[in-house]
N, C-alpha and C positions, 0 to 999 in steps of 0.2 A: 456341296451337298451330294446326295445320292442320285439326283436326277440324271437320267440317261446312262446309268452305270451297269444295269443288269442285262445278262444275256438271255434270260428267260425267267418266267414266274409261273409257278404252279399254284393256283388259287384253291385252297382247301376250305374256305369259309362257306358255311351253308346258311348263313343269315344274310339279310339285306345289307349291302355295302357298296360304296361308290367304286367304279372302275377307273375313273379319271386319274387318281393318284397312282394307281398301279401302272397304268400305261405310261405315265410320266417317268417312272423308274427304268423303263426298258430302253435299251439302245435301239437305234433304227434297224429295221429288218429283223426284228425279234418277235417272240410269241408270248402271249399270256394264255395259259391253258387252264380252264376252270374244271375242277373235279367235284367241287362242292355244289349242292343243289338247293338254292334258296327257294322258299315257297312262292315268292312273287318274282316277276321278271326284273332283271337288273337293267339300269339305264346305261346304254352304250354310247359314249361320246365319239362321234365320227372323226372330228378334226384331228385328234392325236394319231388316229390310225392312218389318215391320209398324209399327214405331215411327216410321220416317221416310217411310213410303209410297214406298220406293225400289224400283227395278226392276232385275233382272239379266236380260240378254239375250245373244244371241250371233250371230255371223255367220261363215260359213265363208270367204267371199270376196266381193269386190266386183268389178263389171265396170269397163269403161273410164270410164263416166260417174261412178260412185262414187269411183274412184281420182282422177279429175280434180277432183271436188268437194273431196276431202280435201286434195289438194295446194294448191288455191286457198284453202281455209280456213286451212291452215298458213301460207301466205304472207301472207295478210291479217292474221293475228293473231300473226305472228312466232314461230310454234311451231317449235322446232328440237330435234333429238334430242341426247341426251347420249351421246357415243361415245368409244371409246378406239381410236385409230388404231395399228395394229401393222404391223410389217414381215413379209414372207412367212416369214423365218427364225424368227419368234416363234410361228408357228402351233402347233407341238407344245406349247409352254409354255402357250399360250392354251387349248388343249384340256384340259390338266391343270388349269388354273384353272377351267374350266367344270365339270369333274367335282367339284371341291372347293367349288363355289358361291362362288368368290373373284372374282366379276365384278360391278363396280358399274355399268358401262355396256355397251352393245352393242359388240362388236368389229367394226372395219372394217379389212380388209386393204388396205394400200397397195401396189398392184402397178404 
């Protein structure tokens, strides 16, 4: 499986979600950096942190330099997002799907 295979995770999710599965994906001595901001506090399981010497951190925003570094890194390592392109007419249905947590990828509206 994927357990213990990732060098790092950037958490973009802004809704309530469990951290335990994400921590399980990290190799030892690696980081989970949260940039999404859920309304309610997330539950942080301590045992996976201690066992794997893992770190959880966060960042509200990056400046132009950090943004350019991220774009350069993604281009160098062929990192691409998983998206679902939708038509403008589908927006109401997409919002309903968001409320039902029926979204696998990020929606991108084709205008």
